[in-house]
N, C-alpha and C positions, 0 to 999 in steps of 0.2 A: 276332735271337738275344732270346730271351726268358728271362731267369733270375730263377727262384722257389726259396725254400726252402720254401714253404707255400702249394701250389696248391689245396688245398682247406682251407678255412677252417671255413664253416658247410653245403656240401653239395654233391653234384657239379655243380651249376648253377655252382659257382665255376671248376672246371676247364674247364668247355664257355665260359664267357665268355673265359676265357683263350685258348683255343683260337680261338675266334673272330675274336680280334683279327687273327691273319693267316690264317685260313682264308676269312675274308669272308663265306662263304655256306654252306648246308649243303651242299652237294656239293661243298665246297673241296677234299676230301679224297679225292674217286672215284677219282684215279690210284692211292690207296694200298688200294684196294677198300674202301673206307667209301663207300656209296652215301648214307647220310644222318649226318651227324653229330648231329642232334637225335634220330634213331630209336635210335642207338648207346648214346647217355644214358638215354634211358627204357628201354632193354633192362637197364642197367645199375642200374637203379632211381633214376635222380636224381627223378624226380618222388614217391617214396614218402615216408613221415614216420618209418619205422621202420628201424633197421640191421639187422633182418632180411632187409626188402627190398631190400638192396644186394647186385649181385654184380658186384664189382670186375673178374672173370677177364673181362666182357663189353669191359674197355677195354683189354684189350692190344692189340689189332689199332693204337687209336690211339697208345698208348704206342710203340709198335715205328715207328710211323710220323713222329711228331713229336718224341721225345726222346731226347737224349742224357744217359748219366750216367757220369760219370767219377770213383770216386773216389779218394783217395790210395793205396789200396792195390792198386788197377786200375792207375794209373799208373807204380806203383814196381815192377810185377810185369812189364807189356806194354813199358813203355819203357826199360827197364835200360840203363845205358851209352847212350843216345839223347845227341843235342846239338840245342839251338834253332839256327837258321841263323847266328847270330851267333856258335856256338861255346859259349855257356854250357852245362853240362849239364843234363839233365832233372833234378832231384833236391828233394827238401824241406828246408828248414833243419831243424838239430835246435831244438828249443825250451830255452829256456836260461830257468826262472821265477827271478824276482826280486821279493822281499817289499821294498815302499816301505811306511815305518811314517810317520805323522804328528800331531801333536798340533794338533786344531782347536779345542779349549778355550784353548790357548795364544794362538791368533790370536783368537778370538772367544770371550771367557771367559762359560761360563754357556748360550749360544745353545743348544746341542741341548739342555739341560734345558728350557729356558725354551720353546722351539717342541713338545717332546714334551708336555709338561704343556699346552700349549694345544689342542695334537691331540686328547689323551687327554680333557680335557675337554666337548670336541664329541657333543653329542648326537645332532646329525644329524636334529634335529627335521622339519626341512625336507622330509625324504625320506623320512619316515615317519609320513604323515597317519594312517592305522590307527590307530595308538599312541594317537592324542589324539581319534578320532572317537566322539562318545557313542555307547555300546551297541553298541559294537564292540569285536572284538580285535586285537590287530597283525597285521598279516600277516607271515607268514614270510619273504617275498619282501623286503618292506621291512625288516624287521630285518636280514638278511644284505647288504641292499643299503648300509644306514648303518655297519655294520661296514668292508664292502668300501671305501666311501667315504674314512673315516678311514684306513684302512691305506694308502690310495693316495694320500693326501695325503703322508705319510710316506714313501712309496716316490718320491715326485718328489722331496721333500728330498732324499733319498740320490743321486737321479740327477742332478738340477741345481735350484739355487738360483732361478735366475731362471724354470725352469718351474714351481716350487712357486708362486712368487709368482704367476705368470699365472693359475694353476690357483685360487690362493685369491683373487686379484681376481674372477675369473669367477662364482664360489660368491657373493661379497659382493655381487654384483650381482644374482643370482637372490633372495638374502635382502631384500634392500633392496627387489625388487618384491613379493615376499611382503607384505611387511610394509605397503608401501603398499594393496595390495588390502585387505588385511585392515584396516585401517583405513577403508577404503569399504564395510566390510561383508560381504567376497568372501573365499571360500577359491578361488584360481585352480589349476585342474587341466589348463590347456591340454596339458600334458605328463604322459606318467605319471610320477606321483611327483616330479614337478620344477615344473610350473607354468610360466608365460612367464619370459620371460630378456628384460631389457632390450636396446634396439639394441645393435651392437658401438658402443663407446668411450662409453657411459654409465658413470660413474665413479659411488663409491660415494654414498650419499645427501647426504652434507655438500657433495659437489663436484659434483653432478648438480641438473639444474633441475628441481625437483618438482614444479612444473605442467606441465612437458614428459613427466614420470615417470607423472603421475598421467594424461594426455592417452593417453600411450600404452597404457596399463594396461585405459582404458575401451574403447579400440578391441578389446583382445585380448580382454575378457571380453565383450564384447557379441556374445550369440548363441552362445557357447561353452556347448554343453550340460553339460561338465563342471564349469561353476564353481558351486559350492554357498556357502550360506548362512555365517557366521561360526556362528551358533547351532547349527548340526551338530556343532559341536567343543569338545574343554572350553575353557575361559578361559584355560588355562595355557599353551596350545599357541603363541601368540603371544609369552608371555613365554621360553619355550624357545628358541622362532627366534630372538628379540633377544638372547639370550643367546648364541647360536651365533654369530650376526652381530658382537655385540662381539668374541668370541674370533678370529674370523677378521681381523677389523680388527686385532686386535694381531699376530696372525701377520704380516700383512702388513708392519706396521711395524717387526717384529725382521728380516725378509726382506730389506725395502728397503736398509737399512743397509749389509749386506754386498756386494748387488747393486749398488749405488751406487758401492761402493768398488772393484769388481771391475771395472766399468765404465771410472772414471776410470784406474784402473793401464792398463787396455787402450789409454785413448786417450793417456795418456804415452808409453806403450812402441811405441805407432803412430808417435807424434808424433819418437822418438828416431830410430825407424827411418828416418822419411823424410828427416830431418835428416842421417844418416849417408849415406844413398843420393844426396842431394846433394851432399855434400862429395866422395864418391868418383866421381860424375860430374863434379864441377867438375876433379880432379885426372886424368881420364883425356881431358881437353882439355888 
């Protein structure tokens, strides 16, 4: 059984690939009256680029053949008074909402304000090269990307401190790679708006092997048609990237303290639980 809440993200071919996981081949659903799965998706407009080209009605035979949809209202209506084999009634629990309030500032005074200040100060210049390209105007897409990345870091922090730290460290790596390439006279553009990223495991510049990073960059830049000379950009571009790099480093330092503290607490709690389990085990003996 395949469970999904989002069978289509980018286009109808997303759903096609999910179906092919169990259909296996183009005539895998011939017994359901579908002679060609691929042809069915083509008829539904999967090969088109415009929304007007889509004909979702063409996929109804496929939906009837492979999907089962039972929402809460259906189950409550069709299975009222029914029981599971163990006697448990078929019913949904009544949700009871409660509000839990906590004071983060009491545990980590000033942390949120400091993090917000670091994030708000980021220019995201690393991902907005057209804003610093001589004779050019900033691309609207890059300006939007910079804003999305900045808000994305904040959302990472709201979700999980460790995840935010991991993201900040990854961005720190790309900034170090950029600045090393810039010192060699190159603007790296191996990836759209981002440029090359050091191999996994490479730490910030202070911790990384400078010679190894320079050698890796040389391999990345060699023969890359997107690599350009730094003379094509405003000299302050590197200064803005360097400033962002320092802000990201400060962000990492702020996050490392609570993350390491939580891990230490988790280890202590795990050790206490294991000790209790051993004592209980000896008591059973």
